[in-house]
C-alpha positions in Angstrom: -28.0 58.8 5.7 -25.0 57.5 6.7 -26.5 55.1 8.6 -28.4 53.5 5.8 -25.4 54.2 3.5 -23.5 52.1 6.0 -25.7 49.4 5.9 -25.8 48.8 2.1 -22.0 48.0 2.6 -22.4 45.9 5.4 -25.1 44.0 3.3 -22.7 43.9 0.2 -20.0 42.5 2.5 -22.0 39.8 3.9 -23.3 38.8 0.8 -20.0 39.0 -0.8 -18.7 36.8 2.1 -21.6 34.3 1.6 -20.9 34.0 -2.1 -17.3 33.3 -1.5 -18.1 30.6 0.9 -20.8 29.3 -0.6 -17.8 29.3 -4.0 -15.2 27.5 -1.4 -17.8 24.7 -0.3 -18.9 23.3 -3.4 -15.7 23.4 -5.2 -14.7 21.7 -1.9 -17.7 18.9 -2.8 -16.7 18.8 -6.2 -12.7 17.9 -5.2 -14.1 15.4 -3.2 -16.4 14.0 -5.6 -14.0 13.3 -8.3 -11.5 12.1 -5.9 -14.1 9.7 -4.6 -15.1 8.9 -8.3 -11.5 7.7 -9.5 -10.6 5.5 -5.6 -13.7 3.3 -6.5 -13.8 1.3 -9.8 -16.4 2.0 -12.7 -15.6 -0.9 -14.6 -16.4 -3.1 -10.9 -20.2 -2.4 -11.2 -20.4 -4.2 -14.3 -19.2 -7.0 -13.9 -17.9 -9.8 -11.8 -15.3 -9.2 -9.2 -12.9 -11.3 -8.0 -10.3 -11.5 -5.1 -6.6 -12.9 -5.6 -7.0 -15.4 -3.2 -10.1 -16.6 -4.9 -8.4 -17.2 -8.6 -7.6 -21.0 -7.8 -10.7 -22.3 -6.8 -13.0 -19.5 -9.6 -11.2 -21.0 -12.5 -13.2 -23.9 -12.4 -16.0 -22.1 -13.2 -14.6 -19.5 -16.1 -17.0 -19.0 -19.2 -15.2 -20.7 -22.3 -14.0 -17.1 -23.3 -12.8 -15.4 -19.7 -10.8 -12.3 -19.1 -9.6 -11.2 -16.0 -8.6 -7.3 -15.8 -5.8 -6.5 -13.4 -6.0 -3.2 -11.9 -5.7 -0.8 -9.1 -8.5 2.4 -8.5 -6.7 6.2 -7.6 -5.5 6.6 -11.3 -7.9 9.0 -13.3 -6.2 7.5 -16.4 -7.2 4.0 -15.4 -11.1 5.0 -14.6 -11.5 6.4 -18.3 -9.8 3.4 -19.6 -12.3 1.3 -17.8 -15.6 3.2 -18.8 -13.8 2.5 -22.8 -13.7 -0.8 -21.6 -17.0 -1.5 -20.3 -18.4 0.1 -23.7 -16.3 -2.4 -25.4 -18.1 -5.0 -23.5 -21.8 -3.9 -24.0 -21.4 -4.1 -27.3 -19.9 -7.6 -27.8 -22.0 -8.7 -25.5 -18.9 -9.5 -23.5 -19.9 -8.2 -20.0 -20.7 -12.3 -18.4 -17.0 -12.4 -20.0 -15.6 -10.5 -17.6 -13.6 -10.4 -14.2 -12.6 -8.0 -12.3 -9.5 -8.0 -9.7 -8.9 -5.5 -7.2 -5.1 -5.5 -6.7 -5.1 -2.0 -4.9 -4.1 -4.0 -1.4 -1.5 -5.8 -2.8 0.3 -2.9 -4.8 1.2 -1.9 -1.6 3.8 -4.8 -1.2 7.2 -4.1 -2.7 7.3 -7.3 -4.8 3.4 -7.3 -5.6 4.2 -8.3 -9.7 5.9 -11.6 -8.2 3.1 -12.4 -5.8 0.2 -11.1 -8.4 1.9 -13.8 -11.3 2.9 -16.9 -8.8 -0.7 -16.6 -7.8 -2.2 -16.8 -11.1 0.5 -19.5 -12.0 1.8 -16.9 -15.1 5.3 -18.8 -15.6 5.7 -18.2 -19.8 4.7 -14.7 -20.4 4.2 -12.6 -16.6 2.5 -9.2 -16.3 5.2 -6.7 -16.3 3.2 -3.3 -15.2 -1.0 -2.6 -14.8 -3.8 -2.5 -15.4 -3.4 -5.8 -17.4 -5.9 -8.1 -19.3 -6.0 -12.2 -19.1 -7.9 -14.5 -21.6 -8.6 -17.3 -20.9 -10.0 -20.1 -23.2 -11.3 -23.8 -21.7 -9.5 -22.8 -18.2 -6.1 -22.3 -20.0 -4.2 -19.2 -19.7 -3.8 -18.1 -23.8 -2.6 -14.6 -23.6 -1.9 -11.4 -21.2 -1.9 -7.9 -22.4 -0.6 -5.5 -20.0 0.8 -1.7 -19.9 4.7 -2.6 -19.9 4.5 -0.1 -23.3 1.6 2.4 -21.6 -1.7 2.1 -20.7 -3.1 0.1 -22.1 -6.6 1.2 -23.8 -9.7 -0.4 -25.6 -7.5 -0.7 -28.9 -5.8 -3.0 -27.3 -8.5 -4.7 -26.0 -10.6 -4.4 -29.1 -6.8 -6.2 -30.9 -7.0 -9.1 -28.4 -10.5 -9.9 -29.2 -10.2 -10.1 -33.0 -6.9 -11.8 -32.8 -8.7 -15.0 -31.4 -12.0 -14.0 -33.4 -14.3 -13.4 -30.6 -15.7 -10.3 -32.5 -14.9 -9.6 -35.6 -14.9 -5.6 -36.7 -15.3 -5.6 -40.4 
């Protein structure tokens, strides 16, 4: 009788240890999944992508209304912004007018904003904090929105679209 009871306790301990180990393993898998998700741009899967060193050559091929979204990965708030931006782009049929520029490797430099502004030929109005969106009309920079006054959101982008009568939300 004692041997059966001892075996039952041993089986119970093994089951509990197995459940604890499976819980820890699944928790680690989930954390890695979330980390991997925010370290990859959501919007880059749906729009054209460009590198900073390609901007001069690519600007010749811009459509009449082009938006360059300049950002980096590794931030949950930026990932959430990109999800909302994609929704706005899809609703307004602007996917082909939107270009993503990832500057995660440039952001590690000390004066990355100066380098970025020079590369984009931004003189009068500059990007002061990322992420930001530059609006080009017929290959000329018309307007810039950035995160200087707080992280931009899809509402800021919609205001830009309405300001230049690209879309109207009446």
